[in-house]
Gaussian input, Z-matrix of N, CA and C with variables (Angstrom, degrees):
# hf/3-21g

backbone

0 1
 N
 C     1     B1
 C     2     B2     1     A1
 N     3     B3     2     A2     1     D1
 C     4     B4     3     A3     2     D2
 C     5     B5     4     A4     3     D3
 N     6     B6     5     A5     4     D4
 C     7     B7     6     A6     5     D5
 C     8     B8     7     A7     6     D6
 N     9     B9     8     A8     7     D7
 C    10    B10     9     A9     8     D8
 C    11    B11    10    A10     9     D9
 N    12    B12    11    A11    10    D10
 C    13    B13    12    A12    11    D11
 C    14    B14    13    A13    12    D12
 N    15    B15    14    A14    13    D13
 C    16    B16    15    A15    14    D14
 C    17    B17    16    A16    15    D15
 N    18    B18    17    A17    16    D16
 C    19    B19    18    A18    17    D17
 C    20    B20    19    A19    18    D18
 N    21    B21    20    A20    19    D19
 C    22    B22    21    A21    20    D20
 C    23    B23    22    A22    21    D21
 N    24    B24    23    A23    22    D22
 C    25    B25    24    A24    23    D23
 C    26    B26    25    A25    24    D24
 N    27    B27    26    A26    25    D25
 C    28    B28    27    A27    26    D26
 C    29    B29    28    A28    27    D27
 N    30    B30    29    A29    28    D28
 C    31    B31    30    A30    29    D29
 C    32    B32    31    A31    30    D30
 N    33    B33    32    A32    31    D31
 C    34    B34    33    A33    32    D32
 C    35    B35    34    A34    33    D33
 N    36    B36    35    A35    34    D34
 C    37    B37    36    A36    35    D35
 C    38    B38    37    A37    36    D36
 N    39    B39    38    A38    37    D37
 C    40    B40    39    A39    38    D38
 C    41    B41    40    A40    39    D39
 N    42    B42    41    A41    40    D40
 C    43    B43    42    A42    41    D41
 C    44    B44    43    A43    42    D42
 N    45    B45    44    A44    43    D43
 C    46    B46    45    A45    44    D44
 C    47    B47    46    A46    45    D45
 N    48    B48    47    A47    46    D46
 C    49    B49    48    A48    47    D47
 C    50    B50    49    A49    48    D48
 N    51    B51    50    A50    49    D49
 C    52    B52    51    A51    50    D50
 C    53    B53    52    A52    51    D51
 N    54    B54    53    A53    52    D52
 C    55    B55    54    A54    53    D53
 C    56    B56    55    A55    54    D54
 N    57    B57    56    A56    55    D55
 C    58    B58    57    A57    56    D56
 C    59    B59    58    A58    57    D57
 N    60    B60    59    A59    58    D58
 C    61    B61    60    A60    59    D59
 C    62    B62    61    A61    60    D60
 N    63    B63    62    A62    61    D61
 C    64    B64    63    A63    62    D62
 C    65    B65    64    A64    63    D63
 N    66    B66    65    A65    64    D64
 C    67    B67    66    A66    65    D65
 C    68    B68    67    A67    66    D66
 N    69    B69    68    A68    67    D67
 C    70    B70    69    A69    68    D68
 C    71    B71    70    A70    69    D69
 N    72    B72    71    A71    70    D70
 C    73    B73    72    A72    71    D71
 C    74    B74    73    A73    72    D72
 N    75    B75    74    A74    73    D73
 C    76    B76    75    A75    74    D74
 C    77    B77    76    A76    75    D75
 N    78    B78    77    A77    76    D76
 C    79    B79    78    A78    77    D77
 C    80    B80    79    A79    78    D78
 N    81    B81    80    A80    79    D79
 C    82    B82    81    A81    80    D80
 C    83    B83    82    A82    81    D81
 N    84    B84    83    A83    82    D82
 C    85    B85    84    A84    83    D83
 C    86    B86    85    A85    84    D84
 N    87    B87    86    A86    85    D85
 C    88    B88    87    A87    86    D86
 C    89    B89    88    A88    87    D87
 N    90    B90    89    A89    88    D88
 C    91    B91    90    A90    89    D89
 C    92    B92    91    A91    90    D90
 N    93    B93    92    A92    91    D91
 C    94    B94    93    A93    92    D92
 C    95    B95    94    A94    93    D93
 N    96    B96    95    A95    94    D94
 C    97    B97    96    A96    95    D95
 C    98    B98    97    A97    96    D96
 N    99    B99    98    A98    97    D97
 C   100   B100    99    A99    98    D98
 C   101   B101   100   A100    99    D99
 N   102   B102   101   A101   100   D100
 C   103   B103   102   A102   101   D101
 C   104   B104   103   A103   102   D102
 N   105   B105   104   A104   103   D103
 C   106   B106   105   A105   104   D104
 C   107   B107   106   A106   105   D105
 N   108   B108   107   A107   106   D106
 C   109   B109   108   A108   107   D107
 C   110   B110   109   A109   108   D108
 N   111   B111   110   A110   109   D109
 C   112   B112   111   A111   110   D110
 C   113   B113   112   A112   111   D111
 N   114   B114   113   A113   112   D112
 C   115   B115   114   A114   113   D113
 C   116   B116   115   A115   114   D114
 N   117   B117   116   A116   115   D115
 C   118   B118   117   A117   116   D116
 C   119   B119   118   A118   117   D117
 N   120   B120   119   A119   118   D118
 C   121   B121   120   A120   119   D119
 C   122   B122   121   A121   120   D120
 N   123   B123   122   A122   121   D121
 C   124   B124   123   A123   122   D122
 C   125   B125   124   A124   123   D123
 N   126   B126   125   A125   124   D124
 C   127   B127   126   A126   125   D125
 C   128   B128   127   A127   126   D126
 N   129   B129   128   A128   127   D127
 C   130   B130   129   A129   128   D128
 C   131   B131   130   A130   129   D129
 N   132   B132   131   A131   130   D130
 C   133   B133   132   A132   131   D131
 C   134   B134   133   A133   132   D132
 N   135   B135   134   A134   133   D133
 C   136   B136   135   A135   134   D134
 C   137   B137   136   A136   135   D135
 N   138   B138   137   A137   136   D136
 C   139   B139   138   A138   137   D137
 C   140   B140   139   A139   138   D138
 N   141   B141   140   A140   139   D139
 C   142   B142   141   A141   140   D140
 C   143   B143   142   A142   141   D141
 N   144   B144   143   A143   142   D142
 C   145   B145   144   A144   143   D143
 C   146   B146   145   A145   144   D144
 N   147   B147   146   A146   145   D145
 C   148   B148   147   A147   146   D146
 C   149   B149   148   A148   147   D147
 N   150   B150   149   A149   148   D148
 C   151   B151   150   A150   149   D149
 C   152   B152   151   A151   150   D150
 N   153   B153   152   A152   151   D151
 C   154   B154   153   A153   152   D152
 C   155   B155   154   A154   153   D153
 N   156   B156   155   A155   154   D154
 C   157   B157   156   A156   155   D155
 C   158   B158   157   A157   156   D156
 N   159   B159   158   A158   157   D157
 C   160   B160   159   A159   158   D158
 C   161   B161   160   A160   159   D159
 N   162   B162   161   A161   160   D160
 C   163   B163   162   A162   161   D161
 C   164   B164   163   A163   162   D162
 N   165   B165   164   A164   163   D163
 C   166   B166   165   A165   164   D164
 C   167   B167   166   A166   165   D165
 N   168   B168   167   A167   166   D166
 C   169   B169   168   A168   167   D167
 C   170   B170   169   A169   168   D168
 N   171   B171   170   A170   169   D169
 C   172   B172   171   A171   170   D170
 C   173   B173   172   A172   171   D171
 N   174   B174   173   A173   172   D172
 C   175   B175   174   A174   173   D173
 C   176   B176   175   A175   174   D174
 N   177   B177   176   A176   175   D175
 C   178   B178   177   A177   176   D176
 C   179   B179   178   A178   177   D177
 N   180   B180   179   A179   178   D178
 C   181   B181   180   A180   179   D179
 C   182   B182   181   A181   180   D180
 N   183   B183   182   A182   181   D181
 C   184   B184   183   A183   182   D182
 C   185   B185   184   A184   183   D183
 N   186   B186   185   A185   184   D184
 C   187   B187   186   A186   185   D185
 C   188   B188   187   A187   186   D186
 N   189   B189   188   A188   187   D187
 C   190   B190   189   A189   188   D188
 C   191   B191   190   A190   189   D189
 N   192   B192   191   A191   190   D190
 C   193   B193   192   A192   191   D191
 C   194   B194   193   A193   192   D192
 N   195   B195   194   A194   193   D193
 C   196   B196   195   A195   194   D194
 C   197   B197   196   A196   195   D195
 N   198   B198   197   A197   196   D196
 C   199   B199   198   A198   197   D197
 C   200   B200   199   A199   198   D198
 N   201   B201   200   A200   199   D199
 C   202   B202   201   A201   200   D200
 C   203   B203   202   A202   201   D201
 N   204   B204   203   A203   202   D202
 C   205   B205   204   A204   203   D203
 C   206   B206   205   A205   204   D204
 N   207   B207   206   A206   205   D205
 C   208   B208   207   A207   206   D206
 C   209   B209   208   A208   207   D207
 N   210   B210   209   A209   208   D208
 C   211   B211   210   A210   209   D209
 C   212   B212   211   A211   210   D210
 N   213   B213   212   A212   211   D211
 C   214   B214   213   A213   212   D212
 C   215   B215   214   A214   213   D213
 N   216   B216   215   A215   214   D214
 C   217   B217   216   A216   215   D215
 C   218   B218   217   A217   216   D216
 N   219   B219   218   A218   217   D217
 C   220   B220   219   A219   218   D218
 C   221   B221   220   A220   219   D219
 N   222   B222   221   A221   220   D220
 C   223   B223   222   A222   221   D221
 C   224   B224   223   A223   222   D222
 N   225   B225   224   A224   223   D223
 C   226   B226   225   A225   224   D224
 C   227   B227   226   A226   225   D225
 N   228   B228   227   A227   226   D226
 C   229   B229   228   A228   227   D227
 C   230   B230   229   A229   228   D228
 N   231   B231   230   A230   229   D229
 C   232   B232   231   A231   230   D230
 C   233   B233   232   A232   231   D231
 N   234   B234   233   A233   232   D232
 C   235   B235   234   A234   233   D233
 C   236   B236   235   A235   234   D234
 N   237   B237   236   A236   235   D235
 C   238   B238   237   A237   236   D236
 C   239   B239   238   A238   237   D237
 N   240   B240   239   A239   238   D238
 C   241   B241   240   A240   239   D239
 C   242   B242   241   A241   240   D240
 N   243   B243   242   A242   241   D241
 C   244   B244   243   A243   242   D242
 C   245   B245   244   A244   243   D243
 N   246   B246   245   A245   244   D244
 C   247   B247   246   A246   245   D245
 C   248   B248   247   A247   246   D246

   B1=1.3928
   B2=1.5230
   B3=0.8964
   B4=1.4510
   B5=1.4902
   B6=1.3851
   B7=1.4846
   B8=1.4909
   B9=1.2804
   B10=1.5004
   B11=1.4694
   B12=1.3250
   B13=1.4848
   B14=1.4831
   B15=1.3009
   B16=1.4417
   B17=1.5389
   B18=1.3177
   B19=1.4133
   B20=1.4934
   B21=1.3052
   B22=1.4464
   B23=1.4717
   B24=1.3496
   B25=1.4834
   B26=1.4826
   B27=1.3681
   B28=1.4857
   B29=1.4937
   B30=1.3030
   B31=1.4525
   B32=1.5275
   B33=1.2872
   B34=1.4304
   B35=1.4900
   B36=1.3439
   B37=1.5168
   B38=1.5028
   B39=1.3044
   B40=1.4500
   B41=1.5825
   B42=1.3119
   B43=1.4893
   B44=1.5913
   B45=1.3554
   B46=1.4795
   B47=1.4855
   B48=1.3036
   B49=1.4838
   B50=1.4779
   B51=1.3366
   B52=1.4398
   B53=1.4893
   B54=1.3474
   B55=1.5406
   B56=1.4532
   B57=1.2999
   B58=1.4435
   B59=1.5090
   B60=1.2735
   B61=1.5426
   B62=1.5514
   B63=1.2986
   B64=1.5462
   B65=1.4851
   B66=1.3094
   B67=1.5159
   B68=1.5290
   B69=1.3336
   B70=1.4813
   B71=1.4884
   B72=1.3988
   B73=1.3892
   B74=1.5832
   B75=1.3813
   B76=1.3914
   B77=1.5683
   B78=1.3567
   B79=1.4651
   B80=1.5187
   B81=1.3622
   B82=1.4513
   B83=1.4691
   B84=1.3409
   B85=1.4996
   B86=1.5508
   B87=1.2960
   B88=1.4734
   B89=1.4800
   B90=1.3228
   B91=1.4967
   B92=1.5763
   B93=1.2676
   B94=1.4725
   B95=1.5436
   B96=1.2707
   B97=1.4977
   B98=1.4984
   B99=1.4124
   B100=1.4807
   B101=1.5050
   B102=1.3185
   B103=1.4989
   B104=1.5041
   B105=1.3455
   B106=1.4558
   B107=1.5732
   B108=1.2870
   B109=1.4570
   B110=1.5424
   B111=1.2426
   B112=1.4825
   B113=1.5282
   B114=1.3488
   B115=1.5354
   B116=1.4960
   B117=1.3327
   B118=1.4600
   B119=1.5457
   B120=1.2543
   B121=1.4355
   B122=1.5818
   B123=1.3654
   B124=1.4727
   B125=1.5396
   B126=1.3104
   B127=1.5171
   B128=1.6123
   B129=1.3645
   B130=1.4205
   B131=1.5508
   B132=1.2972
   B133=1.4359
   B134=1.4717
   B135=1.2980
   B136=1.4855
   B137=1.4905
   B138=1.3445
   B139=1.3827
   B140=1.5013
   B141=1.3785
   B142=1.4056
   B143=1.4880
   B144=1.3654
   B145=1.4566
   B146=1.5520
   B147=1.3339
   B148=1.4895
   B149=1.5657
   B150=1.3556
   B151=1.4618
   B152=1.4983
   B153=1.3449
   B154=1.4932
   B155=1.5525
   B156=1.3096
   B157=1.4846
   B158=1.4967
   B159=1.3600
   B160=1.4811
   B161=1.4914
   B162=1.2844
   B163=1.4609
   B164=1.5497
   B165=1.2434
   B166=1.4444
   B167=1.4864
   B168=1.3496
   B169=1.5187
   B170=1.4965
   B171=1.3805
   B172=1.4532
   B173=1.4950
   B174=1.3124
   B175=1.4662
   B176=1.5163
   B177=1.3058
   B178=1.4631
   B179=1.4864
   B180=1.2924
   B181=1.4354
   B182=1.5313
   B183=1.3209
   B184=1.4440
   B185=1.4997
   B186=1.3281
   B187=1.3830
   B188=1.4989
   B189=1.2222
   B190=1.4560
   B191=1.5348
   B192=1.3496
   B193=1.4278
   B194=1.5948
   B195=1.3545
   B196=1.4110
   B197=1.6089
   B198=1.2791
   B199=1.4326
   B200=1.5182
   B201=1.2989
   B202=1.4570
   B203=1.5506
   B204=1.3276
   B205=1.4895
   B206=1.5640
   B207=1.3786
   B208=1.5071
   B209=1.4705
   B210=1.3926
   B211=1.4749
   B212=1.5129
   B213=1.3567
   B214=1.4154
   B215=1.5380
   B216=1.3083
   B217=1.5235
   B218=1.5050
   B219=1.3516
   B220=1.4958
   B221=1.5234
   B222=1.3646
   B223=1.4323
   B224=1.5494
   B225=1.3225
   B226=1.4849
   B227=1.5365
   B228=1.3281
   B229=1.4820
   B230=1.5844
   B231=1.3029
   B232=1.4822
   B233=1.5068
   B234=1.3709
   B235=1.4531
   B236=1.5678
   B237=1.3176
   B238=1.5066
   B239=1.5685
   B240=1.3247
   B241=1.5212
   B242=1.4303
   B243=1.4002
   B244=1.4779
   B245=1.5276
   B246=1.2813
   B247=1.5618
   B248=1.4531
   A1=111.34
   A2=156.48
   A3=161.81
   A4=107.00
   A5=110.30
   A6=116.94
   A7=103.84
   A8=116.25
   A9=122.50
   A10=111.60
   A11=113.98
   A12=116.20
   A13=112.29
   A14=117.72
   A15=120.31
   A16=112.02
   A17=117.78
   A18=123.20
   A19=111.19
   A20=117.72
   A21=120.38
   A22=111.77
   A23=119.83
   A24=125.77
   A25=104.22
   A26=114.03
   A27=118.57
   A28=107.13
   A29=116.95
   A30=121.76
   A31=111.60
   A32=119.37
   A33=121.81
   A34=109.15
   A35=112.85
   A36=120.58
   A37=109.64
   A38=113.58
   A39=123.48
   A40=104.22
   A41=113.57
   A42=120.07
   A43=110.33
   A44=116.09
   A45=120.29
   A46=107.09
   A47=117.68
   A48=118.76
   A49=114.57
   A50=118.24
   A51=125.40
   A52=109.26
   A53=114.60
   A54=118.04
   A55=112.18
   A56=118.99
   A57=122.87
   A58=111.11
   A59=114.71
   A60=121.17
   A61=107.18
   A62=113.11
   A63=114.57
   A64=110.41
   A65=117.17
   A66=121.53
   A67=111.10
   A68=112.71
   A69=120.73
   A70=109.94
   A71=115.47
   A72=121.27
   A73=112.89
   A74=112.03
   A75=116.35
   A76=115.95
   A77=112.26
   A78=118.53
   A79=111.39
   A80=117.55
   A81=118.25
   A82=114.83
   A83=115.96
   A84=121.60
   A85=109.36
   A86=117.62
   A87=121.65
   A88=107.90
   A89=113.66
   A90=116.27
   A91=108.43
   A92=113.96
   A93=119.84
   A94=108.63
   A95=116.75
   A96=121.44
   A97=110.98
   A98=114.82
   A99=114.47
   A100=114.04
   A101=116.90
   A102=119.20
   A103=111.52
   A104=116.33
   A105=122.60
   A106=109.79
   A107=117.03
   A108=121.13
   A109=107.90
   A110=122.88
   A111=125.78
   A112=110.43
   A113=112.78
   A114=118.30
   A115=110.25
   A116=116.80
   A117=119.00
   A118=110.82
   A119=118.08
   A120=123.11
   A121=110.25
   A122=112.06
   A123=114.12
   A124=113.84
   A125=112.77
   A126=118.26
   A127=109.23
   A128=117.22
   A129=121.19
   A130=107.93
   A131=121.78
   A132=120.66
   A133=111.55
   A134=119.52
   A135=124.89
   A136=113.96
   A137=120.61
   A138=122.40
   A139=111.52
   A140=116.91
   A141=120.01
   A142=106.69
   A143=118.24
   A144=119.34
   A145=110.93
   A146=112.72
   A147=117.32
   A148=106.25
   A149=115.06
   A150=120.82
   A151=107.78
   A152=115.07
   A153=121.39
   A154=106.92
   A155=116.55
   A156=123.66
   A157=110.93
   A158=118.71
   A159=119.34
   A160=114.04
   A161=118.48
   A162=120.50
   A163=108.96
   A164=118.26
   A165=124.99
   A166=110.64
   A167=115.97
   A168=119.04
   A169=113.01
   A170=115.78
   A171=119.69
   A172=113.39
   A173=119.55
   A174=126.06
   A175=108.33
   A176=120.79
   A177=121.76
   A178=113.56
   A179=120.77
   A180=124.12
   A181=112.11
   A182=116.13
   A183=119.54
   A184=112.80
   A185=121.82
   A186=127.02
   A187=111.20
   A188=123.04
   A189=124.55
   A190=111.86
   A191=118.34
   A192=120.91
   A193=106.97
   A194=114.16
   A195=115.24
   A196=108.04
   A197=116.90
   A198=120.36
   A199=109.21
   A200=119.87
   A201=123.09
   A202=109.00
   A203=115.91
   A204=117.77
   A205=104.17
   A206=113.37
   A207=119.37
   A208=112.86
   A209=116.11
   A210=117.59
   A211=109.24
   A212=119.60
   A213=119.49
   A214=114.61
   A215=116.13
   A216=118.98
   A217=110.05
   A218=118.10
   A219=118.09
   A220=109.69
   A221=115.30
   A222=118.54
   A223=114.69
   A224=111.60
   A225=120.03
   A226=108.36
   A227=114.71
   A228=121.82
   A229=107.47
   A230=115.17
   A231=118.86
   A232=110.47
   A233=118.32
   A234=120.07
   A235=108.94
   A236=115.74
   A237=117.35
   A238=108.42
   A239=117.83
   A240=116.20
   A241=115.24
   A242=119.43
   A243=119.53
   A244=111.29
   A245=115.84
   A246=115.94
   A247=113.37
   D1=-71.28
   D2=-173.16
   D3=151.74
   D4=178.39
   D5=-178.42
   D6=-95.62
   D7=122.68
   D8=174.95
   D9=-122.74
   D10=149.40
   D11=177.47
   D12=-81.92
   D13=139.47
   D14=179.52
   D15=-72.89
   D16=140.40
   D17=176.56
   D18=-122.17
   D19=160.12
   D20=-179.96
   D21=-87.55
   D22=150.77
   D23=175.95
   D24=-141.64
   D25=128.13
   D26=177.23
   D27=-99.95
   D28=130.08
   D29=177.47
   D30=-112.97
   D31=142.82
   D32=169.92
   D33=-112.98
   D34=120.85
   D35=-173.55
   D36=-131.50
   D37=156.06
   D38=175.64
   D39=-60.97
   D40=143.02
   D41=-173.51
   D42=-61.70
   D43=-29.92
   D44=178.43
   D45=-68.18
   D46=-43.00
   D47=178.39
   D48=-65.40
   D49=-34.34
   D50=173.41
   D51=-59.52
   D52=-50.31
   D53=179.47
   D54=-61.74
   D55=-39.01
   D56=175.27
   D57=-61.80
   D58=-46.14
   D59=-177.73
   D60=-56.82
   D61=-47.19
   D62=-177.23
   D63=-64.68
   D64=-43.14
   D65=178.58
   D66=-58.77
   D67=-48.96
   D68=-177.78
   D69=-60.95
   D70=-44.19
   D71=-177.35
   D72=-60.87
   D73=-43.56
   D74=178.05
   D75=-67.22
   D76=-38.40
   D77=179.80
   D78=-63.06
   D79=-40.01
   D80=-179.62
   D81=-100.67
   D82=8.23
   D83=173.99
   D84=57.02
   D85=43.25
   D86=175.82
   D87=-130.87
   D88=149.42
   D89=178.45
   D90=-74.15
   D91=156.42
   D92=179.36
   D93=-66.62
   D94=-33.71
   D95=174.84
   D96=-59.28
   D97=-48.82
   D98=179.77
   D99=-67.00
   D100=-32.54
   D101=177.50
   D102=-63.90
   D103=-44.58
   D104=177.91
   D105=-65.34
   D106=-43.93
   D107=178.98
   D108=-62.11
   D109=-45.04
   D110=-179.53
   D111=-62.70
   D112=-42.02
   D113=177.55
   D114=-57.84
   D115=-47.20
   D116=-176.31
   D117=-69.66
   D118=-33.40
   D119=177.25
   D120=-63.02
   D121=-40.65
   D122=175.81
   D123=-68.92
   D124=-38.40
   D125=177.18
   D126=-58.85
   D127=-43.35
   D128=-177.91
   D129=-65.00
   D130=-36.58
   D131=178.34
   D132=-68.04
   D133=-33.42
   D134=179.20
   D135=-75.81
   D136=-14.88
   D137=-176.89
   D138=-73.67
   D139=-12.93
   D140=172.08
   D141=-83.87
   D142=128.18
   D143=-178.32
   D144=-59.58
   D145=149.09
   D146=174.27
   D147=-85.22
   D148=96.32
   D149=-177.23
   D150=-98.45
   D151=156.25
   D152=172.03
   D153=-61.91
   D154=149.93
   D155=-175.05
   D156=-47.54
   D157=-50.29
   D158=-178.53
   D159=-63.58
   D160=-26.66
   D161=177.80
   D162=-85.37
   D163=-35.04
   D164=179.92
   D165=-60.43
   D166=-35.34
   D167=178.01
   D168=-68.34
   D169=-25.01
   D170=178.31
   D171=-90.15
   D172=-10.43
   D173=-174.91
   D174=-55.61
   D175=118.58
   D176=174.70
   D177=88.67
   D178=4.13
   D179=-178.12
   D180=-59.74
   D181=-38.94
   D182=-176.38
   D183=-99.91
   D184=14.42
   D185=-176.38
   D186=-60.11
   D187=-40.30
   D188=-176.63
   D189=-105.42
   D190=20.10
   D191=-175.68
   D192=-108.20
   D193=131.74
   D194=179.91
   D195=-78.42
   D196=122.54
   D197=-179.40
   D198=-108.79
   D199=140.64
   D200=-175.80
   D201=-65.68
   D202=149.68
   D203=178.57
   D204=-78.99
   D205=-176.38
   D206=-174.50
   D207=-62.93
   D208=-39.76
   D209=-177.63
   D210=-65.62
   D211=-44.14
   D212=177.23
   D213=-62.90
   D214=-36.33
   D215=177.52
   D216=-67.25
   D217=-39.03
   D218=179.08
   D219=-65.44
   D220=-43.24
   D221=177.86
   D222=-55.64
   D223=-46.61
   D224=-179.84
   D225=-61.16
   D226=-44.84
   D227=-174.80
   D228=-62.59
   D229=-48.13
   D230=-174.55
   D231=-70.17
   D232=-36.11
   D233=179.81
   D234=-69.90
   D235=-33.88
   D236=-178.23
   D237=-75.26
   D238=-36.56
   D239=-169.30
   D240=-103.21
   D241=-12.58
   D242=-176.36
   D243=-125.47
   D244=13.08
   D245=172.19
   D246=-117.76

């Protein structure tokens, strides 16, 4: 990923969840911050849909391509088919 500066985040959680977080943190010898950070990293990975390989290769192909809006597309369609 690159080098990013750490920033603070304040969370408000149910006291039972906080107790669990502390227990979990001690059990796995990881800070709560690191556990939360890893969780969000995994969520970010999952936000990309699981596509079949042939579609995955096409994912994002048109990301930087200017596509015409609906009016432009209709105009092009009518010029092509009715002239």
